[in-house]
N, C-alpha and C positions, 0 to 999 in steps of 0.2 A: 395554498394550492388545492383546488377543488377535488374532493373525494379521496385525497391522499390521507392515509392514517399512519403510515409507517415510512421511515426513510432509512436507507442503508447508504452510508457514506464510505467512499474510498478514503484513504489516509494521505499518502504522498501526492502532492500536487493539488490536493483539495483542502485538507485541513492543515497539513504540514507543508511548508514551503520546501521544495527540493530543487536541486539543479544537477541533473544528470551529466551535464557538460563538465562539471567540476571533477566528477569521478572519471569521466572519459579522458580528460586532459591529464589527470593524475596517473592513470594507468598507461596512457601513451608515453608519458614522461618516464615511467618505470620500464617501458619497452614493449608494451602490448600493441601489436599491429592490427589485430582483427577485433577491435572492441565491439563493433556493432554486430558482428556474428555471435558474440558471446552474450551481450546484454541488450539487444534491441528491444525497444519499448513495446510491451505487449507480447513479445516473443522472448525466448531465451534458449541458450544452449542447454543440452540435456542435463548436465551436472548442475547448472543454475536452477533449473526447474526442480530437480531432485532436492536441492537445498531448500528451495522455497516451500516444499511440501514435507520437510522434515525427514527425508529419507537418508540424508548424510549429515555428519557432524560438522561443526565449525572447522575442526582441524582438517577433515577430509576435503571440505570445500576449498580451503586455502591451498592445500596440496594440489588439488585438481586444477585450480587456477594457475598455479605455478607451472604445472605440467603442460597445460594446453597452450600457455603463452610463452613457455621457455624462460620464465623470469628467474633470475638468480638474486632474489632480494629477501629481506627478512619478513617474518610474519607481521611484525609491527608496521612495516611499510605497506604491506597489503591491506591491513586493517584500516590504516589512516586513509588510504586511497578509496577504500570501499565506503567509509563513513562520511567522507567529505561532502557528499551530495546532500546530506541531511542538514537543513538550515534551521528555520525557526517556526514557532507556532504564533501567528499574529493574534494578539489578544481579542481583536474584534471578531475573529472567527470562533474563538472559544466562547465569547459572549453570545454569539448567535446560536451555538449549540445549547447553551443554557436556556435561551429563550425558546428554541424549538422543542426542547425536552418537555416543556409545559403543554405542548399541543400535539406531539407525535410520539410514537414509539421509535426510538433511535437505535440504530445498529451500526457497527463498523465492520467492513470487510476489506482487508488489505493483503495483497500479494507482497510478502516481506520475508524476512529471515531472522534467525536468532540474533545475529550480530547487530543488525539494524534496530531490532526491537529493544535490545538492552540500551543502545545509545539514545534512541529517540525518547524512550520513557525517562531516562536520566535527564535529558534536556527539558522535558516537560516539567518534571519535579523542580528543577532548578529555576524555571521561569515562573511557575505558579505555586509557590509556597509548599512544596512537597505534596501537592495533590496528585491524584492519579488520572491519567488520560482516560482509562477505561471507564471511569465513573460517570462519564457523560453518556454512556450507552447502556441499554438494557443488556446487551452482550456485544463483546468485541471479538471478531473472528480474524485470526492471523493465519495465513495459509500454512505456515510450517507447523502449526498446532492442529489445524483442521485436517491437514493431510490432503487438501485439494486447493486448487488455485483458479482464479479467473483466467480466461473467459469460459472455462469448462462449465457447461450447463448444470452438471451434477452438483457443483459447489453451490450454486444459487438454489437449486432444488432442496439441498440439505438444509440450508438456512431457512427457507420458506417453511419446510415441514417441521423443523425443530421448534419454530416459534409460532406456528399456526397462523402464518401470514396469508392474506389474500393477495396474490400477485398484482391484480389490477388496482389494489389500494396501496401499493408499495412502490415508492420512488427509489431508484438507484442512481447515485451520483458518482461519476468517475471521469477522469481526464484522458482515458485511453479508449478510443472508439471501439477497438476490438472487444473490450470488456463490456461496453454498452450492448454490443451485438449479442454477447453471451447472455446478458441479463434479459434482453428482450426475448430471446429464444426460450427463456424460462417463464415468460409471461409478465416479468416486471416492467415497470415504466421507466425506461432508461433516460437519464439526462446527461448528455455529453457536455462536460465543462470545457469549452473551447479555449485555446491559447489566448491569454490576455484577460480572461474572465476569472472571477473568483466566486466562491460560494455565496458571497454577499450580493452577487448580481442575480441570484435566483429568486424568483417571486414565489416564496412558499405560502 
């Protein structure tokens, strides 16, 4: 891709296969009636946003979820429903990261949470001989550690400044259009990965 020197990748839906419907169905089965109000893609209820930027603990998140939904279920059932959306890391996507790392500065920026990070990193190690996902990137940014999340312009500006990136030379790849809009507002070159497409379809 001409003039691009840096690439910032989203994680879920881009590198990691996810299926939000699995978590939706799991929570509905547990008794949650307002799933989309709580977990809408690119949007989130306030306590979910707080969890994604590290403001509340795992325990508080689970308790808040029980309170807002009126669920009378175990923490283990909540955790299973929460993590069921996390699927697999296709090897061809990981190979592409290996190839791209020879030509670009690579970064990761994911809106995620502590429970998901523990689970997805465990799955990566199990699939790829105990290697670490973060090793593919110059730096990996997880919202709950960064304390900011997409699509907030400030989150992109922080990454740009910390790594001395020139926005016009930096591609941001995400499967949520609202996040692309935030990246564009920060001067990055956003690439919306449309449904049915994968990172392998991008002409780098």
